A tleap script that builds the chain and sets N, CA, C and O, in Angstrom:
source leaprc.protein.ff14SB
mol = sequence {
  NMET ASP ASP LYS GLN LYS THR GLY SER ALA
  ASP ARG GLY ARG ILE ASN ILE ASN GLU GLY
  TYR GLU LEU ASP TYR TRP SER ASN LYS PHE
  GLY VAL SER LYS ASP LYS LEU LYS ALA ALA
  VAL GLN THR VAL GLY THR SER ALA GLU ALA
  VAL GLU ASP PHE LEU LYS CLYS
}
set mol.1.N position { 0.841 -1.183 0.000 }
set mol.1.CA position { 0.000 0.000 0.000 }
set mol.1.C position { 0.884 1.244 0.000 }
set mol.1.O position { 1.983 1.241 0.554 }
set mol.2.N position { 0.400 2.274 -0.611 }
set mol.2.CA position { 1.132 3.528 -0.725 }
set mol.2.C position { 1.218 4.217 0.631 }
set mol.2.O position { 0.206 4.388 1.311 }
set mol.3.N position { 2.427 4.612 1.021 }
set mol.3.CA position { 2.625 5.320 2.286 }
set mol.3.C position { 2.439 6.812 2.048 }
set mol.3.O position { 3.326 7.470 1.503 }
set mol.4.N position { 1.309 7.341 2.446 }
set mol.4.CA position { 0.978 8.740 2.197 }
set mol.4.C position { 1.825 9.696 3.035 }
set mol.4.O position { 1.822 10.902 2.787 }
set mol.5.N position { 2.550 9.170 4.027 }
set mol.5.CA position { 3.436 9.999 4.840 }
set mol.5.C position { 4.756 10.277 4.117 }
set mol.5.O position { 5.452 11.242 4.432 }
set mol.6.N position { 5.090 9.430 3.151 }
set mol.6.CA position { 6.339 9.570 2.409 }
set mol.6.C position { 6.017 10.017 0.988 }
set mol.6.O position { 5.799 9.194 0.098 }
set mol.7.N position { 5.989 11.321 0.790 }
set mol.7.CA position { 5.752 11.842 -0.541 }
set mol.7.C position { 6.987 12.592 -0.985 }
set mol.7.O position { 7.738 13.106 -0.156 }
set mol.8.N position { 7.198 12.656 -2.252 }
set mol.8.CA position { 8.372 13.341 -2.758 }
set mol.8.C position { 8.676 12.898 -4.165 }
set mol.8.O position { 7.807 12.375 -4.863 }
set mol.9.N position { 9.901 13.106 -4.581 }
set mol.9.CA position { 10.258 12.861 -5.969 }
set mol.9.C position { 10.048 11.415 -6.397 }
set mol.9.O position { 9.630 11.177 -7.530 }
set mol.10.N position { 10.317 10.456 -5.548 }
set mol.10.CA position { 10.113 9.059 -5.925 }
set mol.10.C position { 8.639 8.788 -6.215 }
set mol.10.O position { 8.310 8.071 -7.160 }
set mol.11.N position { 7.759 9.359 -5.406 }
set mol.11.CA position { 6.322 9.203 -5.602 }
set mol.11.C position { 5.853 9.898 -6.881 }
set mol.11.O position { 4.996 9.378 -7.596 }
set mol.12.N position { 6.404 11.051 -7.160 }
set mol.12.CA position { 5.965 11.824 -8.314 }
set mol.12.C position { 6.373 11.204 -9.631 }
set mol.12.O position { 5.778 11.515 -10.663 }
set mol.13.N position { 7.360 10.343 -9.627 }
set mol.13.CA position { 7.850 9.743 -10.860 }
set mol.13.C position { 7.181 8.436 -11.222 }
set mol.13.O position { 7.441 7.881 -12.289 }
set mol.14.N position { 6.325 7.936 -10.350 }
set mol.14.CA position { 5.672 6.641 -10.549 }
set mol.14.C position { 4.154 6.789 -10.458 }
set mol.14.O position { 3.640 7.626 -9.716 }
set mol.15.N position { 3.460 5.972 -11.216 }
set mol.15.CA position { 2.000 5.990 -11.214 }
set mol.15.C position { 1.509 4.684 -10.607 }
set mol.15.O position { 1.835 3.603 -11.098 }
set mol.16.N position { 0.728 4.785 -9.544 }
set mol.16.CA position { 0.137 3.613 -8.900 }
set mol.16.C position { -1.339 3.582 -9.274 }
set mol.16.O position { -2.143 4.329 -8.717 }
set mol.17.N position { -1.690 2.719 -10.216 }
set mol.17.CA position { -3.080 2.675 -10.688 }
set mol.17.C position { -4.009 1.984 -9.683 }
set mol.17.O position { -5.216 1.899 -9.909 }
set mol.18.N position { -3.453 1.497 -8.589 }
set mol.18.CA position { -4.272 0.853 -7.560 }
set mol.18.C position { -4.752 1.832 -6.493 }
set mol.18.O position { -5.503 1.453 -5.595 }
set mol.19.N position { -4.326 3.074 -6.586 }
set mol.19.CA position { -4.764 4.114 -5.647 }
set mol.19.C position { -5.673 5.082 -6.385 }
set mol.19.O position { -5.260 5.698 -7.367 }
set mol.20.N position { -6.903 5.218 -5.921 }
set mol.20.CA position { -7.892 6.061 -6.582 }
set mol.20.C position { -7.451 7.500 -6.763 }
set mol.20.O position { -7.671 8.092 -7.820 }
set mol.21.N position { -6.826 8.069 -5.732 }
set mol.21.CA position { -6.419 9.468 -5.829 }
set mol.21.C position { -5.312 9.651 -6.861 }
set mol.21.O position { -5.234 10.701 -7.499 }
set mol.22.N position { -4.453 8.645 -7.036 }
set mol.22.CA position { -3.411 8.747 -8.056 }
set mol.22.C position { -4.009 8.599 -9.449 }
set mol.22.O position { -3.594 9.283 -10.384 }
set mol.23.N position { -4.972 7.719 -9.583 }
set mol.23.CA position { -5.654 7.558 -10.868 }
set mol.23.C position { -6.322 8.867 -11.267 }
set mol.23.O position { -6.239 9.288 -12.421 }
set mol.24.N position { -6.982 9.504 -10.314 }
set mol.24.CA position { -7.620 10.807 -10.574 }
set mol.24.C position { -6.583 11.844 -10.981 }
set mol.24.O position { -6.758 12.548 -11.975 }
set mol.25.N position { -5.509 11.937 -10.216 }
set mol.25.CA position { -4.475 12.947 -10.469 }
set mol.25.C position { -3.862 12.770 -11.849 }
set mol.25.O position { -3.838 13.710 -12.644 }
set mol.26.N position { -3.359 11.555 -12.146 }
set mol.26.CA position { -2.642 11.335 -13.391 }
set mol.26.C position { -3.560 11.394 -14.606 }
set mol.26.O position { -3.152 11.898 -15.652 }
set mol.27.N position { -4.772 10.900 -14.498 }
set mol.27.CA position { -5.675 10.974 -15.653 }
set mol.27.C position { -6.022 12.429 -15.955 }
set mol.27.O position { -6.126 12.811 -17.121 }
set mol.28.N position { -6.202 13.244 -14.918 }
set mol.28.CA position { -6.448 14.677 -15.129 }
set mol.28.C position { -5.205 15.373 -15.684 }
set mol.28.O position { -5.308 16.207 -16.584 }
set mol.29.N position { -4.047 15.036 -15.154 }
set mol.29.CA position { -2.800 15.661 -15.602 }
set mol.29.C position { -2.546 15.398 -17.082 }
set mol.29.O position { -2.138 16.300 -17.815 }
set mol.30.N position { -2.786 14.165 -17.521 }
set mol.30.CA position { -2.536 13.808 -18.911 }
set mol.30.C position { -3.749 14.025 -19.810 }
set mol.30.O position { -3.643 13.900 -21.030 }
set mol.31.N position { -4.893 14.345 -19.224 }
set mol.31.CA position { -6.097 14.606 -20.009 }
set mol.31.C position { -6.650 13.369 -20.702 }
set mol.31.O position { -7.122 13.439 -21.837 }
set mol.32.N position { -6.587 12.238 -20.009 }
set mol.32.CA position { -7.086 10.979 -20.568 }
set mol.32.C position { -8.036 10.318 -19.577 }
set mol.32.O position { -8.089 10.693 -18.406 }
set mol.33.N position { -8.778 9.338 -20.056 }
set mol.33.CA position { -9.670 8.588 -19.166 }
set mol.33.C position { -8.841 7.682 -18.255 }
set mol.33.O position { -7.675 7.398 -18.532 }
set mol.34.N position { -9.452 7.244 -17.188 }
set mol.34.CA position { -8.767 6.340 -16.261 }
set mol.34.C position { -8.448 5.020 -16.942 }
set mol.34.O position { -7.404 4.422 -16.682 }
set mol.35.N position { -9.340 4.560 -17.813 }
set mol.35.CA position { -9.094 3.310 -18.533 }
set mol.35.C position { -7.904 3.439 -19.478 }
set mol.35.O position { -7.092 2.520 -19.593 }
set mol.36.N position { -7.805 4.580 -20.153 }
set mol.36.CA position { -6.671 4.796 -21.061 }
set mol.36.C position { -5.371 4.882 -20.268 }
set mol.36.O position { -4.342 4.371 -20.710 }
set mol.37.N position { -5.407 5.519 -19.110 }
set mol.37.CA position { -4.225 5.606 -18.252 }
set mol.37.C position { -3.804 4.217 -17.788 }
set mol.37.O position { -2.619 3.886 -17.827 }
set mol.38.N position { -4.753 3.407 -17.354 }
set mol.38.CA position { -4.439 2.042 -16.915 }
set mol.38.C position { -3.807 1.243 -18.041 }
set mol.38.O position { -2.835 0.519 -17.824 }
set mol.39.N position { -4.359 1.372 -19.246 }
set mol.39.CA position { -3.817 0.643 -20.398 }
set mol.39.C position { -2.386 1.092 -20.697 }
set mol.39.O position { -1.528 0.271 -21.021 }
set mol.40.N position { -2.135 2.385 -20.587 }
set mol.40.CA position { -0.792 2.906 -20.840 }
set mol.40.C position { 0.193 2.365 -19.805 }
set mol.40.O position { 1.301 1.965 -20.163 }
set mol.41.N position { -0.192 2.348 -18.537 }
set mol.41.CA position { 0.678 1.834 -17.474 }
set mol.41.C position { 0.957 0.345 -17.693 }
set mol.41.O position { 2.079 -0.114 -17.480 }
set mol.42.N position { -0.045 -0.394 -18.110 }
set mol.42.CA position { 0.148 -1.823 -18.365 }
set mol.42.C position { 1.079 -2.046 -19.553 }
set mol.42.O position { 1.776 -3.059 -19.616 }
set mol.43.N position { 1.090 -1.106 -20.493 }
set mol.43.CA position { 1.923 -1.238 -21.685 }
set mol.43.C position { 3.375 -0.840 -21.439 }
set mol.43.O position { 4.292 -1.564 -21.827 }
set mol.44.N position { 3.590 0.320 -20.791 }
set mol.44.CA position { 4.955 0.847 -20.663 }
set mol.44.C position { 5.506 0.834 -19.235 }
set mol.44.O position { 6.682 1.139 -19.035 }
set mol.45.N position { 4.696 0.493 -18.256 }
set mol.45.CA position { 5.167 0.464 -16.874 }
set mol.45.C position { 4.707 1.681 -16.095 }
set mol.45.O position { 3.909 2.476 -16.590 }
set mol.46.N position { 5.205 1.827 -14.884 }
set mol.46.CA position { 4.701 2.839 -13.957 }
set mol.46.C position { 5.430 4.175 -14.025 }
set mol.46.O position { 5.046 5.111 -13.322 }
set mol.47.N position { 6.452 4.292 -14.835 }
set mol.47.CA position { 7.173 5.553 -14.955 }
set mol.47.C position { 6.264 6.620 -15.562 }
set mol.47.O position { 5.737 6.444 -16.661 }
set mol.48.N position { 6.083 7.725 -14.842 }
set mol.48.CA position { 5.222 8.809 -15.322 }
set mol.48.C position { 5.740 9.368 -16.643 }
set mol.48.O position { 4.952 9.718 -17.521 }
set mol.49.N position { 7.048 9.453 -16.783 }
set mol.49.CA position { 7.643 9.972 -18.018 }
set mol.49.C position { 7.354 9.049 -19.207 }
set mol.49.O position { 7.007 9.516 -20.292 }
set mol.50.N position { 7.501 7.737 -18.993 }
set mol.50.CA position { 7.233 6.770 -20.056 }
set mol.50.C position { 5.761 6.784 -20.445 }
set mol.50.O position { 5.427 6.698 -21.626 }
set mol.51.N position { 4.879 6.893 -19.452 }
set mol.51.CA position { 3.441 6.938 -19.724 }
set mol.51.C position { 3.102 8.204 -20.507 }
set mol.51.O position { 2.333 8.152 -21.467 }
set mol.52.N position { 3.666 9.332 -20.107 }
set mol.52.CA position { 3.406 10.582 -20.812 }
set mol.52.C position { 3.864 10.495 -22.269 }
set mol.52.O position { 3.138 10.903 -23.175 }
set mol.53.N position { 5.058 9.969 -22.489 }
set mol.53.CA position { 5.564 9.807 -23.856 }
set mol.53.C position { 4.655 8.887 -24.670 }
set mol.53.O position { 4.363 9.167 -25.833 }
set mol.54.N position { 4.215 7.808 -24.065 }
set mol.54.CA position { 3.327 6.862 -24.754 }
set mol.54.C position { 2.002 7.515 -25.132 }
set mol.54.O position { 1.497 7.314 -26.236 }
set mol.55.N position { 1.447 8.290 -24.218 }
set mol.55.CA position { 0.144 8.934 -24.481 }
set mol.55.C position { 0.243 10.037 -25.528 }
set mol.55.O position { -0.751 10.353 -26.182 }
set mol.56.N position { 1.412 10.620 -25.695 }
set mol.56.CA position { 1.590 11.683 -26.687 }
set mol.56.C position { 1.662 11.125 -28.106 }
set mol.56.O position { 1.462 11.868 -29.067 }
set mol.57.N position { 1.938 9.853 -28.250 }
set mol.57.CA position { 2.070 9.245 -29.578 }
set mol.57.C position { 0.729 9.022 -30.220 }
set mol.57.O position { 0.657 8.518 -31.341 }
savepdb mol mol.pdb
quit
């Protein structure tokens, strides 16, 4: 489970699709549906940078 007491750069670089608040944040940030975000994470992994690059294609 995500430790909400430990936030910082490591947390910001990874997407945890199992946490509702992260799904909300990242889907809004990238302007995509939650389902599209989940599919992107399953395809390229949890790196926010990799997911962003994938969604831009």
